[in-house]
C-alpha positions in Angstrom: 184.8 96.8 139.5 183.3 99.8 141.6 179.8 100.8 141.2 180.2 103.4 138.5 182.1 100.8 136.4 179.5 98.2 136.8 176.7 100.8 136.0 178.5 101.9 132.9 178.9 98.4 131.5 175.5 97.5 132.3 174.3 100.6 130.3 176.6 99.9 127.5 175.3 96.4 127.0 171.7 97.4 127.5 172.4 100.0 124.8 174.1 97.7 122.4 171.3 95.3 122.8 168.6 98.0 122.1 170.5 99.2 118.9 170.7 95.7 117.5 167.0 95.1 118.1 165.4 98.5 117.4 167.9 100.3 115.1 165.9 102.0 112.4 165.5 100.3 109.0 165.7 102.0 105.9 162.5 104.2 105.2 160.4 103.4 101.9 162.2 106.3 100.3 165.5 105.1 101.3 164.7 101.7 99.9 163.5 103.3 96.5 166.7 105.4 96.4 168.6 102.3 96.8 166.8 100.6 94.2 167.1 103.6 91.8 171.0 103.9 92.6 171.4 100.1 91.9 169.6 100.3 88.6 171.4 103.2 87.7 174.9 102.1 88.6 174.5 98.4 87.5 172.6 99.1 84.3 171.2 95.6 85.0 167.3 95.1 84.5 164.8 92.3 84.4 165.0 92.3 80.6 168.5 91.4 80.5 167.7 88.0 82.2 164.8 87.5 80.3 166.0 87.8 76.7 168.9 89.5 74.7 168.3 92.9 73.5 167.5 93.6 69.8 170.5 94.5 67.8 170.5 98.1 66.4 170.6 98.6 62.7 173.7 99.8 61.0 172.5 103.5 60.6 171.7 103.6 64.5 175.2 102.0 65.2 176.8 104.8 63.1 175.1 107.5 64.8 175.8 106.1 68.3 179.4 104.8 67.9 180.6 106.8 65.0 183.9 105.4 63.4 183.5 102.4 66.1 180.5 101.1 64.7 182.0 98.5 62.3 183.1 96.6 65.5 179.7 96.8 67.2 178.3 93.7 65.3 179.2 90.1 66.0 178.5 87.0 68.2 179.5 86.9 71.9 181.9 84.0 72.9 183.4 83.1 75.9 187.2 82.1 76.6 188.7 81.0 80.0 192.2 81.6 81.7 192.7 79.0 84.2 195.3 77.8 87.0 194.8 75.5 90.0 193.5 78.3 92.1 190.8 80.0 89.7 189.2 80.1 86.4 188.5 83.5 85.0 185.8 83.6 82.1 185.8 86.5 79.5 183.5 87.5 76.8 184.5 88.5 73.7 181.7 91.1 73.7 183.8 93.8 75.6 186.8 91.6 76.1 186.2 92.1 80.0 186.3 89.3 82.9 182.5 88.3 83.4 182.9 85.4 85.9 185.5 84.3 88.5 185.4 80.9 90.2 187.7 79.8 93.2 188.7 76.2 93.2 189.7 75.8 96.7 186.5 77.2 98.2 182.7 76.5 98.5 179.8 78.3 99.7 178.2 77.6 103.0 175.7 75.4 101.0 178.5 73.5 99.5 178.2 75.0 96.0 181.2 76.2 93.9 182.5 79.8 95.0 182.1 82.2 92.5 183.1 85.8 93.4 180.9 86.9 90.8 179.3 85.8 87.4 177.6 87.0 84.4 174.3 87.8 85.9 175.6 89.3 89.1 178.3 91.5 88.1 179.8 93.7 85.1 183.0 95.4 84.3 183.0 97.8 81.5 185.1 100.8 80.3 183.6 104.1 78.6 185.5 106.7 76.6 184.6 109.7 74.5 185.4 110.3 70.9 186.7 113.8 69.3 183.2 114.0 67.5 181.3 113.5 71.0 180.3 109.8 70.8 180.1 107.9 74.1 181.5 104.4 73.5 182.0 101.4 75.9 184.0 98.4 75.2 180.8 96.3 75.8 179.4 97.9 72.7 182.2 96.3 70.6 183.0 92.8 69.9 186.6 91.6 70.1 188.6 88.7 68.8 190.3 86.3 71.2 193.9 85.6 70.6 195.6 83.0 72.9 199.1 84.0 73.8 200.1 80.5 75.1 198.8 78.7 78.1 198.5 81.7 80.6 197.7 84.7 78.2 194.8 85.9 76.4 194.6 89.0 74.1 191.6 90.7 72.9 191.8 92.7 69.7 189.0 95.1 68.1 189.9 96.8 64.7 188.2 100.3 65.2 188.6 103.8 63.4 191.8 102.9 61.5 193.5 101.7 64.7 193.0 98.9 67.5 192.0 98.4 71.0 193.9 95.8 72.4 193.4 94.1 76.0 195.8 91.5 77.3 195.3 89.3 80.3 197.7 87.0 82.0 197.4 84.5 84.7 200.6 82.8 86.3 200.3 79.3 87.7 199.7 79.5 91.6 198.4 83.0 91.5 195.3 85.0 92.2 196.3 88.0 90.3 195.3 88.5 86.7 197.7 91.0 84.9 195.6 93.6 82.5 197.1 95.8 79.7 195.0 98.3 77.9 196.2 100.0 74.6 194.7 102.0 72.2 197.0 102.0 69.0 196.7 104.6 66.2 193.8 106.3 67.8 195.2 109.6 68.8 193.2 111.4 66.3 189.8 109.8 67.4 190.1 109.8 71.1 189.1 112.8 73.1 191.8 113.9 75.5 189.8 113.4 78.8 190.2 110.2 81.2 188.6 106.8 80.5 186.2 105.5 82.9 186.4 101.9 84.3 183.2 100.7 86.2 182.9 97.4 88.3 179.3 96.8 89.5 178.9 94.0 91.6 175.6 92.4 93.1 177.2 90.4 95.9 175.6 86.9 96.6 175.5 85.3 100.0 178.3 82.7 100.4 178.2 82.5 104.3 175.8 81.0 106.8 175.2 84.2 108.5 173.3 86.6 106.0 173.6 89.7 108.2 177.4 89.2 109.1 177.9 88.4 105.3 176.2 91.8 104.4 177.7 93.8 107.2 181.5 92.6 106.3 181.0 93.5 102.7 182.3 96.8 101.7 184.5 98.8 99.4 188.1 99.8 100.1 190.3 102.2 98.5 194.0 103.2 98.8 195.4 106.6 97.5 198.8 107.4 96.0 199.2 109.6 98.9 199.0 106.8 101.2 195.4 107.2 102.7 193.3 104.3 103.3 189.5 104.5 103.5 186.4 102.3 103.2 182.8 102.7 102.9 180.7 101.9 106.0 180.3 98.0 106.3 177.1 97.8 108.5 175.2 100.9 106.6 171.6 99.9 105.2 171.4 103.3 103.5 173.1 104.3 100.1 176.8 105.1 100.9 178.9 107.1 98.4 182.3 108.2 98.5 183.8 110.6 95.7 187.7 110.6 95.4 189.2 113.7 93.9 192.8 112.6 94.1 194.9 109.7 92.6 194.1 106.3 93.6 196.3 103.2 93.6 193.7 100.6 94.2 190.1 99.8 94.9 188.8 96.5 96.2 185.3 94.9 96.6 185.5 93.2 99.9 182.9 90.1 100.2 183.4 89.4 103.8 186.0 86.6 103.1 186.9 87.2 99.4 188.1 90.2 97.4 187.8 91.4 93.8 190.0 94.4 93.3 192.0 96.3 90.6 195.4 97.6 91.2 197.0 100.4 88.9 200.7 100.2 88.3 200.5 104.0 87.9 197.4 105.4 89.1 193.8 106.1 88.8 193.2 110.1 88.7 189.9 110.0 90.7 186.9 107.8 91.3 183.7 107.3 93.0 182.4 104.3 95.2 179.0 103.4 96.0 177.2 101.0 98.0 173.5 99.9 98.4 171.3 97.7 100.3 167.9 96.5 99.6 166.7 94.4 102.5 163.6 92.9 100.4 166.0 91.3 97.6 166.4 87.9 98.7 169.1 87.2 95.7 171.8 89.8 96.4 173.0 91.0 100.2 174.5 94.2 98.6 175.6 96.1 95.5 179.1 97.7 95.2 179.9 100.0 92.5 183.5 101.5 91.7 184.0 104.0 88.9 187.5 104.7 88.3 189.4 107.3 86.0 192.4 106.3 83.9 194.5 108.9 82.3 194.1 108.9 78.5 197.8 109.3 78.1 198.4 105.9 79.6 196.4 104.2 77.3 198.0 105.9 74.4 201.7 105.5 75.6 201.6 101.8 76.7 201.3 102.8 80.6 198.1 101.5 81.2 198.9 98.4 83.3 196.8 96.8 85.9 196.4 93.8 88.1 193.1 92.1 89.0 193.0 90.2 92.4 190.5 87.6 92.7 190.9 85.6 95.8 190.6 85.0 99.8 190.7 87.7 102.2 193.9 86.2 103.8 196.3 88.7 105.6 199.6 86.9 104.7 198.7 86.8 101.1 197.2 90.3 100.8 200.3 92.0 102.3 202.3 90.8 99.1 199.8 92.2 96.6 199.9 96.0 96.9 200.7 98.7 99.6 198.2 98.3 102.5 196.2 95.6 100.6 196.2 93.8 103.7 193.8 96.5 105.2 191.0 94.3 103.4 191.4 92.1 106.3 189.7 94.0 109.1 191.6 93.4 112.4 190.1 96.2 114.5 191.5 99.8 114.8 194.4 101.5 116.5 195.8 99.3 119.4 193.4 96.3 118.6 195.0 96.1 115.1 198.5 96.0 116.4 197.8 93.5 118.8 196.1 91.1 116.2 198.9 91.7 113.4 201.9 91.6 115.6 200.7 89.0 118.3 197.8 87.1 117.6 198.3 86.4 113.9 202.0 85.3 114.1 201.3 82.9 117.0 198.0 81.4 115.2 199.8 81.2 111.9 203.1 79.4 113.6 200.5 77.0 115.3 198.7 76.1 112.4 202.1 74.7 110.7 202.0 71.9 113.3 198.5 71.4 114.3 195.5 70.7 112.0 192.7 71.2 114.5 191.8 74.9 114.6 189.9 74.4 117.7 193.1 73.0 119.6 195.0 76.0 118.0 192.6 78.1 119.8 193.2 76.5 123.1 197.0 76.7 122.7 196.5 80.5 121.8 194.6 80.8 125.0 197.3 79.0 127.1 200.0 81.1 125.7 198.2 84.3 126.5 197.5 83.4 129.9 200.8 82.3 130.6 202.4 85.9 129.3 199.8 87.8 131.2 200.1 85.7 134.5 202.1 88.3 136.4 199.4 90.9 135.8 196.6 88.3 136.6 198.6 87.6 139.8 198.5 91.3 140.8 194.9 91.4 140.3 194.3 88.1 142.7 196.9 89.6 145.3 194.8 93.0 145.4 191.4 91.1 145.7 193.1 89.1 148.8 194.1 92.5 150.6 190.5 93.7 150.2 189.0 90.5 151.2 191.2 90.7 154.5 190.1 94.5 154.9 186.3 93.7 154.6 185.7 93.7 158.4 187.1 97.1 158.9 185.3 98.3 156.1 182.0 96.7 157.4 182.7 98.5 160.5 183.0 102.1 159.0 179.7 101.2 157.0 178.1 100.5 160.5 179.6 103.7 162.1 178.5 106.1 159.4 175.4 104.2 157.7 173.8 107.4 156.3 176.8 109.2 155.3 178.2 108.0 151.9 180.8 110.5 151.6 182.1 109.7 155.1 182.3 106.1 154.3 184.3 107.0 151.2 186.8 109.2 153.2 187.3 106.9 156.1 187.7 103.9 153.7 190.2 105.9 151.7 192.2 106.4 155.1 192.2 102.9 156.0 193.7 101.9 152.5 196.4 104.5 153.1 197.4 103.5 156.4 197.8 99.9 155.3 199.2 100.6 151.7 196.5 99.4 149.7 195.5 100.8 146.3 192.2 99.8 145.2 193.1 100.5 141.6 196.1 98.2 141.7 193.5 95.4 141.2 191.9 96.9 138.0 195.1 98.2 136.1 196.3 94.8 135.3 193.0 93.6 134.1 192.8 96.9 132.0 196.3 96.1 130.5 195.0 92.6 129.2 191.6 94.3 127.6 193.3 95.2 124.3 193.9 91.3 123.8 190.3 90.6 124.9 188.9 93.0 122.4 191.4 92.5 119.8 190.1 88.7 119.8 186.6 90.0 119.3 187.6 91.5 115.8 190.1 88.6 114.8 187.8 85.5 115.0 185.0 86.8 112.9 187.4 88.1 110.0 189.9 85.3 110.0 189.5 83.4 106.9 191.7 80.5 108.3 188.7 79.6 110.7 186.2 79.6 107.5 184.4 76.0 107.2 186.8 74.7 109.8 185.0 72.3 112.0 185.4 71.7 115.8 183.2 69.5 118.1 179.6 70.2 117.1 180.5 73.5 115.3 180.7 73.0 111.5 182.1 76.4 110.9 184.2 78.4 113.4 184.0 81.8 111.5 180.0 81.9 112.4 177.8 80.7 114.8 177.3 77.1 116.0 173.7 76.1 115.8 173.2 72.5 117.3 169.9 73.8 118.6 167.3 75.0 115.9 164.2 76.6 117.2 160.9 76.5 115.4 160.6 80.3 116.2 162.9 83.4 116.3 163.6 85.0 119.6 164.3 88.8 120.2 168.0 89.6 119.7 169.0 85.9 119.1 167.1 84.8 116.2 166.0 80.9 115.7 169.0 79.3 116.8 171.0 78.7 120.3 174.8 78.4 120.4 176.0 75.6 122.6 179.4 77.4 122.8 177.8 80.8 124.0 175.8 78.7 126.4 178.7 77.2 127.9 180.6 80.4 127.7 177.8 82.1 129.8 178.0 79.5 132.5 181.6 79.8 132.8 181.4 83.4 133.0 178.8 83.2 136.0 181.0 80.6 137.8 184.1 83.0 137.4 182.0 85.9 138.6 180.8 84.0 141.7 184.6 82.9 142.4 185.5 86.6 142.2 182.8 87.7 144.3 183.6 85.2 147.1 187.2 86.1 146.8 186.5 89.9 147.1 183.1 90.1 149.0 183.8 93.8 149.7 183.8 95.1 146.0 180.4 94.1 145.1 177.4 94.1 147.1 173.7 94.9 146.8 172.9 96.2 143.3 176.3 95.9 142.3 176.5 92.2 143.1 173.1 91.8 140.9 174.5 93.6 137.9 177.7 91.3 138.2 175.5 88.5 137.4 173.2 90.3 134.9 176.1 91.2 132.6 177.1 87.7 131.4 173.3 87.0 130.6 173.2 90.1 128.6 176.1 89.1 126.6 174.8 85.7 126.1 172.2 87.4 123.9 174.8 89.8 122.1 177.3 86.9 121.3 174.8 84.2 120.5 175.2 85.1 116.7 179.0 85.7 117.0 181.6 83.4 115.5 181.9 80.2 117.2 185.8 80.5 117.4 185.3 83.6 119.5 183.1 82.1 121.9 185.0 78.9 122.1 188.0 81.3 122.8 186.2 83.1 125.7 184.6 79.6 127.3 188.5 78.3 127.2 189.8 81.5 128.6 187.4 81.3 131.6 188.0 77.8 132.4 191.8 78.8 132.5 191.1 81.7 134.5 189.1 79.6 137.1 192.2 77.3 137.1 194.5 80.3 137.8 192.0 81.5 140.6 192.4 77.9 142.3 196.3 77.8 141.9 196.7 81.4 142.9 194.8 80.7 146.3 197.2 78.3 147.2 200.3 80.8 147.0 198.3 83.7 148.8 197.6 83.1 152.4 195.2 85.4 154.2 197.0 85.4 157.5 200.3 86.5 155.6 198.4 89.1 153.9 197.1 90.6 157.1 200.3 90.4 159.0 201.7 92.5 156.0 199.1 95.1 156.2 199.4 95.4 159.9 203.1 96.1 159.1 202.1 98.7 156.7 199.9 100.4 159.2 202.5 100.7 161.7 205.0 102.0 159.1 202.6 104.5 157.6 201.3 105.9 160.9 202.6 109.2 161.0 202.8 109.5 157.2 200.7 112.1 155.5 199.1 111.5 152.3 200.8 113.2 149.2 200.2 113.7 145.6 197.2 112.3 144.1 195.8 110.9 147.4 195.9 114.1 149.1 194.4 115.7 146.1 191.6 113.3 146.0 190.9 113.7 150.0 190.7 117.3 149.4 188.2 116.8 146.5 186.0 114.4 148.7 186.2 117.1 151.5 185.1 119.8 149.3 182.2 117.7 148.0 181.2 117.2 151.5 181.0 120.7 152.3 178.9 121.5 149.0 176.7 118.5 149.9 176.1 119.9 153.6 175.2 123.5 152.4 172.4 122.2 150.0 170.7 120.5 152.5 168.0 122.4 155.0 170.2 123.6 157.9 173.2 122.4 156.3 175.2 125.9 156.7 174.6 125.9 160.5 175.6 122.4 160.9 178.8 123.0 158.9 179.5 126.1 160.8 179.0 124.4 164.0 181.3 121.7 162.9 184.0 124.1 162.0 183.5 126.0 165.3 183.9 122.5 166.9 186.9 121.9 165.1 188.3 125.5 165.7 187.8 125.5 169.4 189.2 121.9 170.2 192.6 121.5 171.3 194.7 119.0 169.4 194.6 115.8 171.5 191.3 116.7 173.2 188.2 114.9 172.8 185.3 113.9 174.8 186.8 115.4 178.2 186.3 118.9 176.6 182.6 118.3 176.7 181.9 116.4 179.8 184.2 118.6 182.2 182.4 122.2 182.5 185.0 123.5 184.7 187.7 123.1 181.9 188.1 126.6 180.2 187.0 126.7 176.6 189.0 128.6 174.2 187.2 131.3 172.6 186.1 131.5 168.9 188.6 133.0 166.7 187.4 135.8 164.5 
């Protein structure tokens, strides 16, 4: 790592810490807007929780709903569809799901895990009649007709026809089939899309409220194949209008999904997300509004599937095209590394090993084994630089005040012995995609959720064996022991690297190399314990690799090889990139000399000396006055 790289990493870490601590919070106006949007989209007010609304009289219902008013009176009853994985509760008022409970999962507090319930969420469907009334299914009462053990039909007799909703739940499935039919209503229903709405006030289900909120969002997939999501970490109201057909939309609750997939399509939609940081009940409000073609409900084509289940990659990839995108595995190359390298290895190991902490250890060992050739090249390059340190120190002593000259002479030395300083960095850069892929994998892997290892109760969130009675900047009120150990191992590794390559880090750069691990201690203190455990094991394996490699790389043999290269390259001129780099450095030196007082005269004198000197002449030309000097060429 050179001086510029070290400064760059230090500034990036500092900016990250500053952002995490001082990122602007929503202004009061933004909070009010969030509250207004939440109220408008959800239609949920405090009165609903306090008491049921007063039922309107028949005249009012007839004015409001027209020929659908007859179905607007009744008593709400609940019915369930259940299998070994989940229970879906429906209300006869509206005939829509009002609660979903997952049987195999608990909240971080050990409570039953409801993806949503009647108080936190609402599904509804709205349409317009030819006479102009806006009718919602939640205005109507349906009669429930069980269709065997795994299906349920809701029927409302309205306007000389029927509205029919049928739900099916197969054994061992997280998918609920949904069919919507409007029978005999073609003369009553306006020929415009119906509007499906899903308003979801998300409750906290994980230990880390901030991570829980920041991983909660809405994803959508277009019929054209495009995938987009709302900003996860945004604290201001987010809105995304979709003016082309959609295939599915999904409310992602960190580790769980509540989504709807169309067998045909939704014609358009709108997605909204709001956050109220003062709300201690809900962490975020999600709202999806989707348009259903009216011809689909009239011709029996309005077929959908709800998915209520875990955010598991292998499960989601069988649900719908790109539905596995709900599992965030990073972007670009990092996603490919996670999808085609990390996940397959991880899932293979979990078939034979029950401890996920040990799986992480084996994952580290496998990755280190595969990348060993690259790592060996790095250590070999460091050994060469260590051997060259005396020559480099001599150059610095010879030109103590000329940084450019030091760089030029060091480059000449490296060329003469056949050393490329970048050869040690390139192997390290090639392993970086794996390092950053892990940064995205562990906080999003449901496989680690509530899996204990050593003192960590849940590898998907931070371990907190040390609870502080006060909150510290950047860190909160806990100290992660895995992060402490990871930091100590990183400092040990930095010390070992500096010992092996003393010429690379000196002065301020050496200080920065030790400061960086301390900075990342604050950054990673609230990250997933699985991630910091991985980095800890990786550091320990790296230290072992350094110790082993030192047995194979002998400094005397390295020096002998460099001396042989020096003889071999004695008359070899730099070419390609090296020549262009040398020319660039020379030009920079000339510009620097001209900007200094008297620099032009010194540069001219230097050029005159270079022109007047014969090849191969040196001090004799200056000390022997009798020796004729060549006149300056014009």
